[in-house]
Every structure is written in structure tokens, then in C-alpha cells.
N, C-alpha and C positions, 0 to 999 in steps of 0.2 A: 368507508373503510376500504382500504385498497384490497384487491383480490388475494395476493399473494398473503398479506396478512393474516385473512380469513383463513386460506388453507392452512397455513401454519398453526393457527390456534386450534381448528377443525381437528389437524393430525395429532396436536400435543392432548387434546381431550381425548382423542380415541387410544392414544396410547397409555395416558391414566386409567381411563376406565379398564382397559386390557390387563394392564398390570395389577391392578387391584382384584381381577378375577381370578388370578393366578394363586393357586394353592398349594403347598408342599405338604405331600401325606408323607409319614411314617410308615414304614413296612415292618412287620413283624415276622422274625425268624427265628427260628429255633437253634439252639447251640449246636445241634447235630449239622444242621444246613450250613451255619458259620465254618464248622470244620470241613466240611466236604464241598460245598457250592461255592464259596466266596473266598477272596482273598482280601484280609484286612491289611492294609498298608500302615506300616508304623513311622515313626519320626525319622528313620534312615530311608524311607522311601521305597523299602522292601516288603513284601509279605512277611508277617510275624512268623516267626519260625526259620526264616530263610539264613543261611549261614553265609557270613561274610567276614572279610578281613578288613580290620582298620587300625589306622594309626590315630593313637590318642595320647592326651596329656592327662595325667591326674591331677585332680583339683580339689582343694578343701573347700567343703561344702560352705562352711563359714565365709569366706569371700564372697558367696553369693549376697550375703546379708538376708536369706530367707531363713527363716527360724526351723522351716523343716526339713533344713539341710544341715543343721549344726550337729556337729560331732560325727559327719559322715563325709566319706570320698564321694566325689562324681567324675566321670569322664568327659572330655572334653574332647570330641571327635572333630579330627580333620581331615582325614581321608578314609573312602571307603571304598575298598578292591583297586586299590591304586590311584583313585579320583581325588583331586582335592576339592575339598567344598568350597562354596563361597561363602558361607558363613558356617562356621563350628557349629556343632550340635553339643549341647551340655546336658547329661541326662546321670541318673542313679544306675547301677550297676549290682549286680551278685556275682560270684566268683565260685564255679566248681571245680576249679585246680586247687584252689586253697592256697595260691601264690600271690593274691592281691587282696589286702584288706579292705574291707567297705566301709570301717568305721573306727574311731580313735581307740576304742578298747581292743579290738581285734589287732590293730596295727601295734600296740603297746605288747601285746601277748606274743606277736611276731617278733618283735625286736629284742623284747627282754626273757621272754621264753616262759612267762606266767602273766595269767591275767591280772588286771587291776582296774578297779572304777575310782571314779572321782579323780581323774588327770588333772593336775595343775596346768597352768598356762606354759610355764616354762618345760613340763614334761611333754605338753603336745607340741611345743617349738621343735625340742628335740627328734621326737619320734616322726615327725613330717621334714625334718633335714633333707636327707636322702630318698624320699617318695615322693611328694610333692612337686609337681612341675617335671617330674619325669616323663618322657615319651615313651609309649610302650606299642608294640605291634601284637595284636591281638586278632584271635577268630571268635566271634560272638554270634549271637542272635538276638533278637528282640522278641518280647514276652509282653503280655499286658493283662490287664484284671480289670473288673468293674468294681468300684468303691461306693461305700455309702447307701443309706437309704433312698429312693425315689419318693418325692413330695407328694404321695398319695393318702397321707395321714393328716391329722390337724396338727398345725405347726407346733403348738405346745406339748403335743406328745414326744417331739422328736427333739426337745431341748437337752444339750449336754449328750448326745450320740455321736458327736464325732464328726466327720467330713459328710459332706453333701455328695450327692449321687454324681458317678463322673467315670471317666474311662482312664488309667494311666498306664504306661508304659516304661519299662526298664530294660537293660542290656544285661545277658546271660554271657560272661566269659567262660568259653569251653577248652581254650588252648591259649597260651602265654609264649609267643615266640622269643620274648625279650624286649630289653630296652633297646631304643633306636635312638640315633643322633638327630638334635634337632634339625 
């Protein structure tokens, strides 16, 4: 066998053995440490709680074809602090200003002045008319939370207990500067 082929084989075996010996360990930290010593970066690319200005389009969650977003509105973020994103970020939101509705029922109450449950498709079309697709200039921060139980129990005990363990983020609107031009 050629010397250079032997060297390549030995190098490949060495790399494979070395990679198989690498282990990734999780580190436990307390919630207090998370608050004081670490910055958790969100989907916006900034530490959670960091206030940023965004340009966003309001999106009907039903357009995503994901059941979890039916009946609610989402933000499609196009710019952060004036910087255009290469790929827009679509995310859930809440609004502390009470100017932006987060779901159909809130939007109907905002438009009609009174709440109504069980909206028809024509009612939804009407309330979405001058809302969905609009561009907004917003001051926001990102927050997050852990959801669901960890799988440290017998799986049968967890049947019907909802979502699995994970971490989800959302945007909180703290100021609506107004609608913007496309």
C-alpha cells in the first residue's frame, strides 16, 4: 500500500477516535445566575430584555398553516434598529400599549367596541382588512419562558399533559410609533 494512503488512513482513524471521545456536558445554573451572570440571546440576536426598535408587518397566524397560530396575529420583523434582516423573523407578540390586537377576538372588540366569541370567516375577513399586512414601527423587547415538563417521569404518566419541555420566546411591544410605508 502506498505510504501516502497509509498516512491518510491513520489520520482519518485518529480523527474518528478523537471525535468519538469528545463529550458535551450540560452545566446547571440557577435562575439567579441566569439573571445576573449570563445573557440569553433571543431570536432577534440581542440579550433577552434588550429594548430595540423594529419595523414589522402584522401577519395573520392562519397564513402559517400551523394550528398553534390559528386565531392569532404574528409579527414579521423586517428591520432591527434600522438594519434590514437578510431573512425576516416571524414571531408571537404581546402588547403593553393595548394598541395592537394579538388575536381575532381582541381585534373584533377593538373594531366593534364590544367582545364577541365565535367569529365567522366573513367577520374575520372584515377585521383583518385594514390590519393584516400593515407595516409598523415599534419599540420592543424579547422575553422567554420554559414550557412543559421534563421527561423524568414514566411516559404513561405524562399522557395528555400538553406540550413537551422547551423554551419559547415572544416579543413585547412597549411603544407603537405608528404605521410605516412599505
